[in-house]
A tleap script that builds the chain and sets N, CA, C and O, in Angstrom:
source leaprc.protein.ff14SB
mol = sequence {
  NMET ARG ALA ALA PHE SER ILE LEU GLY LEU
  VAL ILE ALA LEU ALA VAL VAL LEU PHE LEU
  VAL LYS GLN GLN ALA ARG THR LEU ALA PRO
  THR THR ALA PRO SER SER ALA PRO GLY SER
  ALA ALA SER ALA THR ALA THR ARG PRO GLU
  ALA VAL ARG GLN GLU VAL GLN GLN LEU ILE
  ASP GLN ALA ALA VAL ARG ALA SER GLU ALA
  LEU CPRO
}
set mol.1.N position { 0.617 -1.073 -0.050 }
set mol.1.CA position { -0.109 -0.209 0.083 }
set mol.1.C position { 0.873 1.314 0.055 }
set mol.1.O position { 0.527 2.350 -0.512 }
set mol.2.N position { 2.062 1.118 0.769 }
set mol.2.CA position { 2.853 2.270 0.774 }
set mol.2.C position { 3.258 2.509 -0.530 }
set mol.2.O position { 2.966 3.637 -0.926 }
set mol.3.N position { 3.855 1.781 -1.341 }
set mol.3.CA position { 4.479 1.562 -2.610 }
set mol.3.C position { 3.590 2.304 -3.659 }
set mol.3.O position { 3.961 3.157 -4.465 }
set mol.4.N position { 2.321 1.790 -3.472 }
set mol.4.CA position { 1.099 2.415 -4.583 }
set mol.4.C position { 0.990 3.849 -4.149 }
set mol.4.O position { 0.733 4.584 -5.102 }
set mol.5.N position { 1.108 4.469 -2.996 }
set mol.5.CA position { 0.951 5.738 -2.456 }
set mol.5.C position { 2.164 6.763 -2.879 }
set mol.5.O position { 2.060 7.975 -3.071 }
set mol.6.N position { 3.380 5.919 -2.976 }
set mol.6.CA position { 4.626 6.789 -3.296 }
set mol.6.C position { 4.391 6.642 -4.755 }
set mol.6.O position { 4.693 7.739 -5.223 }
set mol.7.N position { 4.014 5.865 -5.710 }
set mol.7.CA position { 4.105 5.978 -7.115 }
set mol.7.C position { 2.971 6.908 -7.462 }
set mol.7.O position { 2.961 7.661 -8.436 }
set mol.8.N position { 2.033 6.780 -6.580 }
set mol.8.CA position { 0.806 7.867 -6.930 }
set mol.8.C position { 1.287 9.115 -6.511 }
set mol.8.O position { 0.869 10.056 -7.186 }
set mol.9.N position { 1.975 9.367 -5.675 }
set mol.9.CA position { 2.517 10.753 -5.546 }
set mol.9.C position { 3.284 10.980 -6.600 }
set mol.9.O position { 2.901 11.925 -7.290 }
set mol.10.N position { 4.352 10.368 -6.998 }
set mol.10.CA position { 5.347 10.846 -7.875 }
set mol.10.C position { 4.699 11.016 -9.278 }
set mol.10.O position { 5.220 11.746 -10.121 }
set mol.11.N position { 3.790 10.471 -9.462 }
set mol.11.CA position { 2.726 10.575 -10.828 }
set mol.11.C position { 1.911 11.819 -10.915 }
set mol.11.O position { 1.550 12.299 -11.989 }
set mol.12.N position { 1.581 12.424 -9.520 }
set mol.12.CA position { 0.896 13.809 -9.490 }
set mol.12.C position { 2.122 14.814 -9.783 }
set mol.12.O position { 2.051 15.625 -10.707 }
set mol.13.N position { 3.265 14.713 -8.937 }
set mol.13.CA position { 3.967 15.577 -8.950 }
set mol.13.C position { 4.508 15.966 -10.414 }
set mol.13.O position { 4.787 17.117 -10.751 }
set mol.14.N position { 4.626 14.686 -11.333 }
set mol.14.CA position { 5.148 14.696 -12.515 }
set mol.14.C position { 4.113 15.593 -13.306 }
set mol.14.O position { 4.439 16.558 -13.998 }
set mol.15.N position { 2.948 15.186 -13.129 }
set mol.15.CA position { 1.783 15.856 -13.745 }
set mol.15.C position { 1.944 17.448 -13.505 }
set mol.15.O position { 1.925 18.248 -14.440 }
set mol.16.N position { 2.063 17.725 -12.492 }
set mol.16.CA position { 2.248 19.237 -12.014 }
set mol.16.C position { 3.101 19.883 -12.631 }
set mol.16.O position { 2.826 20.995 -13.081 }
set mol.17.N position { 4.633 19.176 -12.819 }
set mol.17.CA position { 5.615 19.668 -13.392 }
set mol.17.C position { 5.246 19.695 -14.906 }
set mol.17.O position { 5.524 20.697 -15.564 }
set mol.18.N position { 4.721 18.783 -15.393 }
set mol.18.CA position { 4.529 18.840 -16.872 }
set mol.18.C position { 3.645 19.998 -17.226 }
set mol.18.O position { 3.927 20.660 -18.225 }
set mol.19.N position { 2.541 20.316 -16.452 }
set mol.19.CA position { 1.783 21.262 -16.666 }
set mol.19.C position { 2.465 22.486 -16.345 }
set mol.19.O position { 2.279 23.338 -17.215 }
set mol.20.N position { 3.115 22.824 -15.491 }
set mol.20.CA position { 3.940 24.092 -15.430 }
set mol.20.C position { 4.978 24.152 -16.697 }
set mol.20.O position { 5.164 25.204 -17.309 }
set mol.21.N position { 5.464 23.248 -16.946 }
set mol.21.CA position { 6.389 23.481 -18.412 }
set mol.21.C position { 5.888 23.722 -19.338 }
set mol.21.O position { 6.442 24.424 -20.184 }
set mol.22.N position { 4.480 23.149 -19.527 }
set mol.22.CA position { 3.822 23.517 -20.727 }
set mol.22.C position { 3.142 24.756 -20.745 }
set mol.22.O position { 2.858 25.251 -21.836 }
set mol.23.N position { 2.751 25.496 -19.383 }
set mol.23.CA position { 2.377 27.042 -19.480 }
set mol.23.C position { 3.617 27.919 -19.777 }
set mol.23.O position { 3.477 29.009 -20.331 }
set mol.24.N position { 4.897 27.422 -19.392 }
set mol.24.CA position { 5.947 28.412 -19.381 }
set mol.24.C position { 6.408 28.464 -20.901 }
set mol.24.O position { 6.825 29.505 -21.408 }
set mol.25.N position { 6.301 27.260 -21.592 }
set mol.25.CA position { 6.475 26.925 -23.085 }
set mol.25.C position { 5.291 27.942 -23.817 }
set mol.25.O position { 5.577 28.499 -24.877 }
set mol.26.N position { 4.419 28.074 -23.404 }
set mol.26.CA position { 3.297 28.857 -24.064 }
set mol.26.C position { 3.612 30.233 -24.016 }
set mol.26.O position { 3.454 30.911 -25.031 }
set mol.27.N position { 4.124 30.836 -22.760 }
set mol.27.CA position { 4.568 32.151 -22.700 }
set mol.27.C position { 5.806 32.579 -23.317 }
set mol.27.O position { 6.047 33.731 -23.676 }
set mol.28.N position { 6.675 31.450 -23.432 }
set mol.28.CA position { 7.931 31.910 -24.209 }
set mol.28.C position { 7.759 31.682 -25.685 }
set mol.28.O position { 8.547 32.243 -26.446 }
set mol.29.N position { 6.887 30.980 -26.122 }
set mol.29.CA position { 6.695 30.879 -27.599 }
set mol.29.C position { 6.368 32.252 -28.383 }
set mol.29.O position { 5.439 32.989 -28.050 }
set mol.30.N position { 7.240 32.509 -29.463 }
set mol.30.CA position { 7.286 33.628 -30.056 }
set mol.30.C position { 6.080 33.977 -30.743 }
set mol.30.O position { 5.604 33.182 -31.553 }
set mol.31.N position { 5.514 35.116 -30.503 }
set mol.31.CA position { 4.334 35.444 -31.048 }
set mol.31.C position { 4.353 36.289 -32.458 }
set mol.31.O position { 5.000 37.334 -32.393 }
set mol.32.N position { 3.701 35.974 -33.796 }
set mol.32.CA position { 3.748 36.805 -34.720 }
set mol.32.C position { 2.822 37.879 -34.792 }
set mol.32.O position { 1.716 37.751 -34.267 }
set mol.33.N position { 3.105 38.795 -35.310 }
set mol.33.CA position { 2.065 39.933 -35.336 }
set mol.33.C position { 1.698 40.020 -36.824 }
set mol.33.O position { 2.495 39.948 -37.759 }
set mol.34.N position { 0.607 40.156 -36.886 }
set mol.34.CA position { -0.338 39.984 -38.432 }
set mol.34.C position { 0.275 41.474 -39.056 }
set mol.34.O position { 0.177 42.604 -38.576 }
set mol.35.N position { 0.930 41.021 -40.290 }
set mol.35.CA position { 1.392 42.308 -41.157 }
set mol.35.C position { 0.590 42.411 -42.272 }
set mol.35.O position { -0.168 41.517 -42.648 }
set mol.36.N position { 0.762 43.665 -42.905 }
set mol.36.CA position { -0.153 43.847 -44.079 }
set mol.36.C position { 0.567 43.567 -45.284 }
set mol.36.O position { -0.068 43.486 -46.335 }
set mol.37.N position { 1.890 43.397 -45.272 }
set mol.37.CA position { 2.364 42.712 -46.377 }
set mol.37.C position { 3.114 41.539 -45.950 }
set mol.37.O position { 3.826 41.491 -44.947 }
set mol.38.N position { 2.882 40.497 -46.868 }
set mol.38.CA position { 3.378 38.898 -46.485 }
set mol.38.C position { 5.096 39.044 -46.783 }
set mol.38.O position { 5.787 38.188 -46.230 }
set mol.39.N position { 5.618 39.804 -47.401 }
set mol.39.CA position { 7.071 39.893 -47.720 }
set mol.39.C position { 7.547 40.363 -46.430 }
set mol.39.O position { 8.446 39.722 -45.887 }
set mol.40.N position { 7.024 41.491 -45.812 }
set mol.40.CA position { 7.928 42.037 -44.512 }
set mol.40.C position { 8.232 41.017 -43.537 }
set mol.40.O position { 9.373 41.026 -43.076 }
set mol.41.N position { 7.468 40.191 -43.165 }
set mol.41.CA position { 7.627 39.221 -42.165 }
set mol.41.C position { 9.049 38.497 -42.657 }
set mol.41.O position { 9.946 38.411 -41.819 }
set mol.42.N position { 9.264 37.993 -43.956 }
set mol.42.CA position { 10.312 37.213 -44.358 }
set mol.42.C position { 11.553 37.943 -44.259 }
set mol.42.O position { 12.599 37.515 -43.771 }
set mol.43.N position { 11.314 39.279 -44.848 }
set mol.43.CA position { 12.571 40.262 -44.769 }
set mol.43.C position { 12.976 40.559 -43.283 }
set mol.43.O position { 14.154 40.798 -43.014 }
set mol.44.N position { 11.956 40.543 -42.274 }
set mol.44.CA position { 12.545 41.142 -41.099 }
set mol.44.C position { 13.371 39.732 -40.262 }
set mol.44.O position { 14.219 39.823 -39.375 }
set mol.45.N position { 12.855 38.570 -40.823 }
set mol.45.CA position { 13.468 37.249 -40.091 }
set mol.45.C position { 14.847 37.284 -40.912 }
set mol.45.O position { 15.827 36.795 -40.350 }
set mol.46.N position { 14.981 37.763 -42.053 }
set mol.46.CA position { 16.223 37.470 -42.848 }
set mol.46.C position { 17.379 38.623 -42.257 }
set mol.46.O position { 18.580 38.357 -42.220 }
set mol.47.N position { 16.887 39.762 -41.867 }
set mol.47.CA position { 17.909 40.525 -41.372 }
set mol.47.C position { 18.394 40.227 -40.002 }
set mol.47.O position { 19.536 40.585 -39.713 }
set mol.48.N position { 17.615 39.576 -39.067 }
set mol.48.CA position { 17.536 39.135 -37.842 }
set mol.48.C position { 19.088 38.575 -37.805 }
set mol.48.O position { 19.875 39.325 -37.228 }
set mol.49.N position { 19.674 37.252 -38.390 }
set mol.49.CA position { 20.563 36.943 -38.469 }
set mol.49.C position { 21.998 37.836 -38.600 }
set mol.49.O position { 22.995 37.684 -37.893 }
set mol.50.N position { 21.832 38.763 -39.648 }
set mol.50.CA position { 22.774 39.868 -39.809 }
set mol.50.C position { 22.892 40.788 -38.475 }
set mol.50.O position { 23.995 41.112 -38.034 }
set mol.51.N position { 21.910 41.105 -37.987 }
set mol.51.CA position { 21.873 41.846 -36.659 }
set mol.51.C position { 22.663 41.092 -35.579 }
set mol.51.O position { 23.478 41.671 -34.861 }
set mol.52.N position { 22.415 39.874 -35.494 }
set mol.52.CA position { 23.054 38.896 -34.368 }
set mol.52.C position { 24.501 39.079 -34.745 }
set mol.52.O position { 25.254 39.576 -33.908 }
set mol.53.N position { 24.958 38.726 -35.923 }
set mol.53.CA position { 26.181 38.523 -36.459 }
set mol.53.C position { 27.169 39.998 -35.900 }
set mol.53.O position { 28.212 39.896 -35.255 }
set mol.54.N position { 26.577 41.225 -36.304 }
set mol.54.CA position { 26.952 42.538 -36.284 }
set mol.54.C position { 27.410 42.548 -34.567 }
set mol.54.O position { 28.506 42.874 -34.112 }
set mol.55.N position { 26.314 42.128 -33.881 }
set mol.55.CA position { 26.411 42.382 -32.418 }
set mol.55.C position { 27.457 41.558 -31.799 }
set mol.55.O position { 28.082 41.937 -30.809 }
set mol.56.N position { 27.629 40.538 -32.327 }
set mol.56.CA position { 28.616 39.237 -31.892 }
set mol.56.C position { 29.892 39.979 -32.196 }
set mol.56.O position { 30.743 40.144 -31.322 }
set mol.57.N position { 30.037 40.437 -33.451 }
set mol.57.CA position { 31.200 41.179 -33.780 }
set mol.57.C position { 31.895 42.307 -32.984 }
set mol.57.O position { 33.071 42.400 -32.632 }
set mol.58.N position { 30.752 43.215 -32.779 }
set mol.58.CA position { 31.046 44.110 -31.861 }
set mol.58.C position { 31.605 43.758 -30.455 }
set mol.58.O position { 32.615 44.258 -29.960 }
set mol.59.N position { 30.820 42.845 -29.896 }
set mol.59.CA position { 31.448 42.199 -28.709 }
set mol.59.C position { 32.763 41.739 -28.667 }
set mol.59.O position { 33.556 42.029 -27.770 }
set mol.60.N position { 33.021 40.975 -29.692 }
set mol.60.CA position { 34.225 40.236 -29.810 }
set mol.60.C position { 35.421 41.597 -30.005 }
set mol.60.O position { 36.482 41.557 -29.382 }
set mol.61.N position { 35.140 42.564 -30.779 }
set mol.61.CA position { 35.991 43.819 -30.770 }
set mol.61.C position { 36.394 44.359 -29.470 }
set mol.61.O position { 37.535 44.725 -29.188 }
set mol.62.N position { 35.130 44.386 -28.519 }
set mol.62.CA position { 35.295 45.155 -27.272 }
set mol.62.C position { 36.096 44.376 -26.393 }
set mol.62.O position { 36.828 44.947 -25.584 }
set mol.63.N position { 36.037 43.052 -26.465 }
set mol.63.CA position { 36.772 42.123 -25.632 }
set mol.63.C position { 38.080 42.015 -26.083 }
set mol.63.O position { 38.919 41.617 -25.275 }
set mol.64.N position { 38.489 42.349 -27.450 }
set mol.64.CA position { 39.827 42.348 -27.799 }
set mol.64.C position { 40.540 43.686 -27.248 }
set mol.64.O position { 41.658 43.563 -26.747 }
set mol.65.N position { 39.956 44.928 -27.319 }
set mol.65.CA position { 40.085 45.988 -26.825 }
set mol.65.C position { 40.515 46.049 -25.161 }
set mol.65.O position { 41.516 46.581 -24.681 }
set mol.66.N position { 39.578 45.430 -24.553 }
set mol.66.CA position { 39.800 45.171 -23.179 }
set mol.66.C position { 41.138 44.323 -22.765 }
set mol.66.O position { 41.953 44.623 -21.893 }
set mol.67.N position { 41.141 43.421 -23.447 }
set mol.67.CA position { 42.367 42.353 -23.207 }
set mol.67.C position { 43.823 43.113 -23.561 }
set mol.67.O position { 44.858 42.914 -22.926 }
set mol.68.N position { 43.694 43.994 -24.668 }
set mol.68.CA position { 44.874 44.446 -25.016 }
set mol.68.C position { 45.152 45.547 -24.155 }
set mol.68.O position { 46.298 45.980 -24.035 }
set mol.69.N position { 44.123 46.051 -23.517 }
set mol.69.CA position { 44.467 47.234 -22.265 }
set mol.69.C position { 45.145 46.530 -20.910 }
set mol.69.O position { 45.991 47.085 -20.209 }
set mol.70.N position { 44.618 45.237 -20.692 }
set mol.70.CA position { 44.742 44.619 -19.580 }
set mol.70.C position { 46.354 44.231 -19.584 }
set mol.70.O position { 46.989 44.104 -18.537 }
set mol.71.N position { 46.901 44.069 -20.831 }
set mol.71.CA position { 48.431 43.770 -20.863 }
set mol.71.C position { 49.108 44.878 -20.576 }
set mol.71.O position { 48.851 46.031 -20.922 }
set mol.72.N position { 50.245 44.359 -19.734 }
set mol.72.CA position { 51.253 45.380 -19.347 }
set mol.72.C position { 52.315 45.922 -20.474 }
set mol.72.O position { 53.157 46.767 -20.172 }
savepdb mol mol.pdb
quit
């Protein structure tokens, strides 16, 4: 009987965790705003990787400058 309650408790805890994960996934899911032009969404997603690349490059440059300043 004790084992049955332990398993039941684990199943209930798992159900609660899965429910909370499902809710968090819903809130984190990207929402798409309706646009008037169908091509505008495609161009916005096409420029996003370029913006990320530029930001990463700027951060690498800043790190290089800081590293060179730190050297005696």
